[in-house]
C-alpha angles and dihedrals in degrees: 000000000000121000114218124221091251093053091047090050091050092049090048093049092047089049092051091048092048090046092049090048090050090049089049092050090047091050091048091049091048091053091048092049090049090052091049091049091048090050090048091051090050091050093046095044097251094302126143094237125109128233094266092057089046092051091048091051090048090051090052091051091048090051089051089050091051090051091050091050090050090051091050091048091051090049091051090050089054091049090049090053091049093048091049088056095051130087101271102145120064136162138164127208118196121199147146108266094189132035094233094058127073141188098060092274095164122075143181118209122195118201109183142159124225091277093056091254118138141071140302115212117197125189114194114197119200129175095269105013145037128211130193124205129186125197125185123222124202112191091334096313117116122212088219125032114272122234117236090258092050091048089050090052090052092048092047091048091053091049097256120120097018 
């Protein structure tokens, strides 16, 4: 089988065209890869790491953030418990303890925490004397019976009866 000059020329031209197309595709692929690498460098801040290293470092930072959020949440829970145990509910009721006095000179003051634990201080003013009484409350239960005015002060302090 003899190959003529024309056939050889055609094969040569086809080979050159295929080779040029391959070189073009290789050049195009090289440009695309360079653009991807430039974009990766921009994303990574110019570092020499690859995307997997970057993702791993991001995951580590996210884990650190989760730990920090958990610590803040635990701290807030402790603060909530401390606030619940502080005097947060107060009210004062002024009244006339005796018929012969005027001007609402007597008063009952309730100082309670969120669990209705605290103290009620009552100052009774008469014409020629003054008396002060203190009654403890533990979860709303008084060690000594509360007067109606003291009970009103407790209810007002807890937001009931306002």
